[in-house]
N, C-alpha and C positions, 0 to 999 in steps of 0.2 A: 227730264223733269217729271214725267209720269211715274217713273220708278220710285221717286222719292215722295210722291204725293199720296196722301191718304184718301180714302173713299169720301170722307167728309169734305176735304178740300176740293176734290173733283166736283162734287155736288154743288159747292159754292160757286165754282167757275161756271158751271152749266147755268146756274140761276143768274149769274152776272151777265152771261152771254145773252140770255133771254131779255134782260133789261137794256143792256148796251151792246148790241151785236158788234163783233169784230171778226176779222179774218176774210177769207175769200168771198163768202156770201155778201158781206158788207161791201167789199170792193166791187163786186159785180153790180150791185145796186147803185153804187156811187157813179160808176162809169156809164151805166145805162141812163142815168139822169141827164147826161149831156144831150144825146139825140132826142130824148124825151122832151126836154125843154125847147129845143129847136123846133120839133114837130108841133108843139103847143103854140109856139109863136107864129108859125107859118100856116097853120090850118085856117080854113075859112070859118067865119062865124056860124055857118050853118052845118058844118060837119061835126061829128061826134069827137069829143076829146079822146086822145089816146090814153092808154094806161101804162104806167111805168113797166109793168110786167111784159108788155108787148116788145120792149127793147132789151130784155134780158136774153143772153145767148143760152140756148139749150144744148146740152151735151149728152148724147145717147138717150138712154131710158131715164127719164126724170125721176122715176120712183127708185130705181136701183143705183143710178149714177154711173151705170156701165155704158161705155161708148159702144156703138154698134161696130162690128168688124165685118170685113169682106175680104175674101182672098182674091189676090190679083191673078189674072191669067198670065201664062208665060209671055204672051205678047205685050201685056201691060208692063210687066217687069222689065222686059228688054227695052221698051220705049223709055221707061223711067231712067234706066241706067244710061241710055244714050244721051238723054237730056243732061243728066248729072255729069257725064264724061265731057260733053261739049262745054258745059259751064266751067268745069275745072280747067280744061285746056285753054279756054279763053281768059281765065283768071291769071295765067302765068305771065310775068312781065317779059316783054320781048325787047324793050329798049335797054341798052347797056350803058346809058349815061348816068344812072344812079347807083 
């Protein structure tokens, strides 16, 4: 779609998104509203009301959008593989009736 879009059309879509947001950002806010409303209903009358932004999930560095990375130690890798292998071994069907 972007290959066939002119710069002017792209500018129009950007302006439209500013007026009527769509996409992942909008979905994140929509889903954050559920726990937000529950928290508002359950809070005491003397406590400060929460903010919707308090319920948005953060991923990595908010400014760059890059998730933090961390290298696993060999022991952590071995343990993760053991858990994965046990899960797959348990997932195999053992009954022969089906």
